[in-house]
C-alpha positions as CSV (number, residue, x, y, z in Angstrom):
1,M,18.8,-63.8,40.7
2,P,17.9,-62.0,37.4
3,N,15.1,-59.4,37.3
4,K,13.5,-61.7,34.8
5,Y,14.4,-65.2,33.6
6,R,15.0,-65.2,29.9
7,V,13.3,-68.2,28.3
8,A,13.9,-69.7,24.9
9,V,11.3,-72.1,23.5
10,I,12.1,-75.0,21.2
11,G,9.3,-76.5,19.1
12,H,9.1,-78.5,15.9
13,T,5.9,-78.2,14.0
14,G,4.9,-81.6,12.5
15,R,7.3,-83.5,14.7
16,G,5.8,-83.1,18.2
17,N,5.0,-79.4,17.9
18,Y,5.2,-77.6,21.3
19,G,3.8,-80.3,23.6
20,H,1.0,-79.6,26.0
21,G,1.4,-75.8,26.7
22,V,5.2,-76.1,27.3
23,D,5.6,-72.9,25.1
24,T,2.7,-70.7,26.3
25,V,3.0,-71.3,30.1
26,W,5.8,-68.7,30.3
27,L,3.5,-65.9,29.2
28,A,1.6,-66.4,32.5
29,L,4.8,-66.1,34.7
30,P,5.6,-62.4,35.3
31,Q,9.1,-63.2,36.4
32,C,9.9,-64.7,32.9
33,E,10.3,-63.3,29.4
34,I,10.3,-65.3,26.2
35,V,13.2,-64.0,24.2
36,G,13.5,-66.6,21.4
37,V,11.7,-69.4,19.7
38,A,13.1,-72.0,17.3
39,D,11.2,-74.2,14.9
40,A,12.6,-76.0,11.8
41,D,9.2,-75.5,10.1
42,E,8.9,-72.1,8.5
43,Q,5.2,-71.7,8.9
44,G,5.2,-73.2,12.4
45,L,7.9,-70.7,13.4
46,A,5.9,-67.7,12.1
47,A,2.9,-68.9,14.1
48,A,4.9,-69.4,17.2
49,V,6.5,-65.9,17.0
50,T,3.0,-64.4,16.9
51,R,1.6,-66.7,19.6
52,L,4.5,-66.0,22.0
53,G,4.6,-62.2,21.8
54,S,7.0,-61.7,19.0
55,P,10.3,-63.0,20.4
56,R,13.2,-63.6,17.9
57,G,12.6,-66.6,15.7
58,Y,15.2,-69.1,14.5
59,A,15.2,-72.1,12.3
60,D,18.0,-73.8,14.2
61,Y,17.7,-74.1,18.0
62,R,21.5,-74.3,18.5
63,T,22.0,-71.0,16.8
64,M,19.2,-69.5,19.0
65,L,20.9,-70.8,22.2
66,D,24.3,-69.4,21.1
67,E,22.9,-65.9,20.2
68,I,20.1,-65.5,22.8
69,K,21.9,-67.1,25.8
70,P,18.7,-67.8,27.8
71,D,18.5,-68.8,31.4
72,I,15.9,-71.5,30.7
73,V,15.1,-73.6,27.7
74,A,11.6,-74.9,27.2
75,I,11.7,-78.1,25.1
76,G,8.3,-78.6,23.7
77,P,8.3,-81.4,21.0
78,R,6.4,-84.5,22.1
79,W,8.6,-86.6,19.7
80,L,11.3,-88.4,21.8
81,D,14.0,-88.6,19.1
82,Q,14.9,-85.0,19.6
83,H,15.0,-84.8,23.4
84,R,18.5,-86.0,24.1
85,D,20.2,-83.6,21.7
86,M,18.1,-80.7,22.8
87,V,18.7,-81.3,26.5
88,V,22.5,-81.8,26.1
89,A,22.8,-78.7,23.9
90,A,21.1,-76.6,26.6
91,A,23.0,-78.2,29.5
92,E,26.4,-77.7,27.8
93,R,25.6,-74.0,27.5
94,G,24.6,-73.8,31.2
95,M,20.9,-73.4,30.6
96,H,18.2,-74.9,32.8
97,V,15.4,-77.0,31.2
98,Y,11.7,-77.6,31.3
99,M,10.7,-80.3,28.9
100,E,7.8,-82.4,27.6
101,K,7.6,-86.0,28.6
102,P,8.7,-88.8,28.2
103,M,12.3,-87.8,28.7
104,C,14.0,-89.8,26.0
105,R,14.1,-93.1,24.0
106,T,16.6,-95.2,25.9
107,L,18.5,-95.4,29.2
108,E,21.7,-94.7,27.3
109,E,20.3,-91.4,26.3
110,A,19.0,-90.8,29.8
111,D,22.4,-91.4,31.2
112,E,24.0,-88.9,28.8
113,M,21.4,-86.3,29.7
114,V,22.0,-86.8,33.4
115,A,25.7,-86.5,33.0
116,A,25.4,-83.3,31.0
117,C,23.1,-81.7,33.6
118,E,25.3,-82.9,36.5
119,T,28.4,-81.5,35.0
120,R,27.0,-77.9,34.8
121,G,24.6,-78.1,37.8
122,I,21.5,-77.8,35.5
123,K,18.0,-78.1,36.9
124,L,15.7,-80.0,34.7
125,A,12.0,-80.5,35.3
126,I,9.6,-82.7,33.3
127,A,6.0,-81.9,32.4
128,H,4.3,-84.8,34.3
129,Q,1.5,-82.4,35.3
130,T,-0.1,-84.9,37.7
131,R,3.1,-85.1,39.7
132,Y,2.5,-81.4,40.7
133,S,-1.2,-81.8,41.6
134,P,-2.1,-80.5,45.1
135,K,-4.2,-83.7,45.4
136,L,-1.1,-85.9,45.7
137,H,-0.3,-84.5,49.2
138,V,-3.9,-85.3,50.3
139,I,-3.5,-88.9,49.0
140,S,-0.2,-89.3,50.7
141,D,-1.7,-88.1,54.0
142,M,-4.7,-90.5,53.6
143,I,-2.3,-93.4,53.1
144,Y,-0.1,-92.3,56.1
145,D,-3.2,-91.9,58.3
146,G,-4.3,-95.5,57.5
147,R,-7.4,-94.6,55.5
148,I,-6.9,-97.6,53.2
149,G,-4.9,-99.7,55.7
150,K,-1.7,-101.4,54.6
151,V,-0.9,-100.7,51.0
152,L,-0.9,-104.0,49.1
153,E,-0.8,-103.2,45.4
154,L,-0.5,-100.5,42.8
155,R,-2.4,-101.1,39.6
156,G,-2.2,-99.0,36.4
157,R,-3.5,-99.1,32.9
158,G,-3.1,-97.0,29.8
159,K,-5.8,-95.6,27.6
160,E,-5.8,-98.8,25.6
161,D,-7.0,-97.1,22.4
162,R,-5.5,-97.6,18.9
163,R,-2.1,-97.0,20.6
164,G,-2.6,-99.9,23.1
165,G,0.4,-102.0,24.0
166,G,3.9,-100.6,23.5
167,E,3.0,-97.1,22.2
168,D,0.5,-96.7,25.1
169,L,3.2,-97.7,27.5
170,W,5.5,-95.0,26.2
171,V,3.2,-92.1,25.5
172,L,0.6,-92.4,28.3
173,G,2.0,-95.1,30.6
174,S,4.9,-92.7,31.5
175,H,2.3,-90.8,33.6
176,I,1.4,-94.0,35.5
177,M,5.0,-95.1,36.0
178,N,5.8,-91.7,37.4
179,L,3.0,-92.0,39.9
180,M,4.0,-95.5,40.8
181,H,7.5,-94.3,41.5
182,Y,6.1,-91.4,43.7
183,F,3.8,-93.6,45.8
184,G,5.8,-96.9,45.8
185,G,9.4,-95.8,45.9
186,E,12.2,-97.0,43.7
187,P,11.5,-100.1,41.5
188,N,13.8,-103.0,42.2
189,W,12.8,-105.6,39.6
190,C,10.4,-106.1,36.7
191,M,8.7,-109.2,35.2
192,A,6.9,-108.6,32.0
193,S,5.7,-110.0,28.6
194,A,4.7,-108.5,25.3
195,L,2.4,-109.9,22.7
196,Q,1.7,-109.1,19.1
197,G,-1.5,-110.6,17.6
198,G,-1.6,-113.1,20.5
199,K,2.0,-114.3,20.0
200,A,5.1,-113.5,21.9
201,V,6.9,-110.5,20.4
202,T,10.0,-111.5,18.3
203,R,12.4,-109.6,16.1
204,E,10.0,-109.8,13.2
205,H,7.4,-107.8,15.1
206,V,9.7,-104.8,15.7
207,A,9.1,-101.7,13.7
208,E,9.7,-98.0,14.0
209,G,7.3,-96.5,16.5
210,A,5.2,-93.3,16.2
211,E,6.3,-90.0,17.7
212,G,10.0,-90.7,17.5
213,I,9.8,-93.5,20.0
214,G,12.2,-95.7,18.1
215,P,12.1,-99.5,17.6
216,L,8.7,-100.7,19.1
217,A,6.5,-103.8,19.3
218,G,3.6,-105.2,21.1
219,D,-0.2,-104.6,21.0
220,S,-0.7,-106.2,24.4
221,L,1.6,-106.2,27.4
222,T,1.6,-106.9,31.1
223,A,4.2,-105.9,33.7
224,M,4.8,-106.5,37.4
225,Y,7.3,-104.5,39.5
226,G,8.8,-104.9,43.0
227,M,8.9,-101.5,44.6
228,D,11.2,-100.2,47.3
229,D,8.3,-99.8,49.8
230,G,7.6,-103.5,49.7
231,V,4.6,-103.0,47.4
232,T,4.0,-104.8,44.1
233,A,3.0,-102.7,41.2
234,Y,1.2,-103.8,38.0
235,F,0.7,-102.2,34.6
236,A,-1.1,-103.5,31.5
237,S,-2.3,-102.2,28.2
238,S,-4.0,-103.9,25.2
239,R,-5.0,-102.2,21.9
240,N,-8.6,-101.1,21.2
241,V,-10.1,-102.4,24.5
242,G,-10.0,-99.2,26.6
243,V,-12.2,-96.4,27.7
244,K,-10.7,-93.0,28.8
245,S,-11.9,-93.3,32.4
246,R,-9.8,-96.5,33.0
247,F,-6.5,-94.7,32.3
248,G,-5.1,-94.1,35.8
249,L,-3.7,-95.7,38.9
250,Q,-5.3,-97.5,41.8
251,I,-3.7,-97.8,45.2
252,L,-5.2,-100.9,46.9
253,G,-4.9,-101.3,50.6
254,S,-6.2,-103.8,53.2
255,E,-9.0,-101.4,54.1
256,G,-9.9,-99.7,50.8
257,I,-8.8,-98.2,47.5
258,I,-7.7,-94.8,46.2
259,E,-8.1,-94.3,42.5
260,I,-6.2,-91.5,40.6
261,L,-6.7,-90.3,37.1
262,T,-4.4,-87.7,35.5
263,G,-4.1,-84.0,35.2
264,Y,-3.5,-80.9,37.4
265,L,-6.7,-81.6,39.4
266,P,-7.3,-85.3,38.5
267,A,-10.5,-87.1,39.4
268,V,-9.6,-88.9,42.6
269,S,-11.9,-91.3,44.5
270,Y,-11.7,-93.2,47.7
271,L,-13.5,-96.5,48.5
272,P,-13.4,-97.4,52.2
273,D,-14.1,-101.1,51.6
274,P,-11.7,-104.0,52.4
275,T,-13.5,-106.2,49.8
276,W,-12.7,-103.7,47.0
277,S,-16.2,-104.2,45.7
278,P,-19.1,-101.8,46.4
279,G,-21.5,-104.6,45.3
280,R,-20.4,-106.7,48.3
281,S,-20.7,-104.0,50.9
282,N,-22.5,-100.7,51.6
283,A,-19.5,-98.7,50.8
284,K,-19.6,-96.0,48.1
285,W,-16.9,-94.2,46.2
286,I,-16.1,-90.8,47.8
287,P,-14.6,-88.0,45.7
288,V,-11.3,-86.6,47.0
289,S,-10.5,-82.9,46.5
290,S,-7.4,-80.9,47.3
291,A,-9.1,-80.2,50.7
292,G,-9.7,-83.9,51.5
293,A,-12.1,-86.8,51.0
294,G,-15.7,-85.8,50.7
295,Q,-14.8,-82.1,50.7
296,P,-15.7,-79.7,47.9
297,E,-12.9,-78.6,45.6
298,P,-11.7,-75.1,46.6
299,L,-9.4,-74.6,43.7
300,P,-10.4,-73.5,40.2
301,D,-9.8,-75.8,37.3
302,G,-7.0,-73.7,36.0
303,G,-7.1,-74.9,32.4
304,L,-4.4,-76.5,30.3
305,N,-1.5,-74.6,31.8
306,A,-2.4,-75.0,35.5
307,G,-0.1,-78.0,36.0
308,N,2.6,-76.3,33.9
309,L,2.4,-73.2,36.0
310,L,3.0,-75.2,39.2
311,A,5.9,-77.1,37.5
312,C,7.6,-74.0,36.1
313,S,7.2,-72.1,39.3
314,D,8.8,-75.0,41.2
315,L,11.6,-75.1,38.6
316,L,12.3,-71.4,39.3
317,A,12.3,-72.0,43.0
318,S,14.7,-75.0,42.6
319,I,17.1,-72.7,40.7
320,E,17.0,-70.1,43.4
321,E,17.1,-72.6,46.3
322,D,19.7,-74.9,44.6
323,R,17.6,-78.0,45.0
324,L,16.1,-80.6,42.7
325,P,12.8,-79.8,41.0
326,E,9.8,-81.9,42.2
327,C,9.7,-84.0,39.0
328,N,13.4,-83.9,38.1
329,I,15.8,-85.6,35.7
330,Y,16.3,-88.6,38.0
331,E,12.6,-89.2,38.2
332,G,12.5,-88.9,34.4
333,R,15.2,-91.5,34.1
334,T,13.4,-93.9,36.4
335,T,10.2,-93.6,34.3
336,I,12.2,-94.5,31.2
337,E,13.8,-97.4,33.2
338,M,10.4,-98.8,34.2
339,I,9.3,-98.6,30.5
340,A,12.5,-100.2,29.1
341,S,12.4,-102.9,31.8
342,V,9.1,-104.2,30.3
343,F,10.9,-105.0,27.0
344,E,14.1,-106.2,28.7
345,S,12.2,-108.7,30.8
346,H,10.3,-109.9,27.8
347,R,13.6,-110.2,25.9
348,C,15.3,-112.2,28.7
349,G,12.2,-114.3,29.5
350,A,12.8,-113.6,33.2
351,R,12.6,-111.2,36.0
352,V,15.2,-108.4,35.6
353,A,16.9,-106.5,38.3
354,M,16.8,-102.7,38.3
355,P,18.8,-100.5,37.6
356,L,19.1,-102.4,34.3
357,E,22.5,-103.5,33.1
358,N,21.4,-103.1,29.5
359,R,21.0,-99.4,28.7
360,K,20.1,-99.8,25.0
361,N,16.6,-100.4,23.5
362,P,16.0,-104.1,24.4
363,L,13.9,-104.7,21.2
364,T,17.1,-104.1,19.1
365,L,18.7,-107.0,20.9
366,L,16.0,-109.6,20.2
């Protein structure tokens, strides 16, 4: 292994910037050195060079990759339309990747990214920070130990702000889909519908989405998934009806509920109540820490980069141990598939089997 991993950062000021700390996390990893940064925006590039300790700056990321030849490429822009090209460019040059979520715009792009990484043995990790939370292991143990009985349902919602509906599904629902996949296993089918102004989405409703999402529609949608573990999962989002605290996932069992929000140390609560209603019983919500239900939290908050630090440390370990990262390219593709299946089911007016046969954006086929 190298004495230090050489990291190149890709950002794009004004078009997704540098994500949620995907650029600065490497400054906190002593085994890593940022050797280059690329940004097509001149002022954004100058600011990034200063912020990241004066690495070499480039207007074009491909030129940077060719000249710097880093071990790892950090892909920061939140905008999805750039992700496929950036990942393929890094993979073709034999460089491992840490990237902002969601992974890409379509399953066609996801397949191309997977193929490029498989060809060169590239490790790719995605910045779903909740996926790396130490609380997930506690929740898994609680489920295994029967604390909520038999798991019956998974229920998730987006933030349901001005982005509610299709955009919420992409930008924030990706976190929920990733957690559903983690706790429920592989998705086997999806049944969903999408509405715009109370009417079923048609070709006339489709417009270019924000943040490089591509063709998008729907200000309200509902989806149901059949998961590998025999559990049914639900997701819904409607525009301008939400509050931040409702954004998250509930795991509902025959004896109680576990509720998870998002983040490195997300708020997690446990309700030991088979009626799922504290008003109908004496049960109360119990906070869950990384030490267990009802235990004080022993870990510090860690700030913005805490989840990134765990994810990047795991990426480095996956390179050295020749294994998949915890939140890897295959999980990333499944997240995209769960999102795309909502629109594919709506397009078909029926339940659709997964993996989807259609790998293009379903809204372009209405």
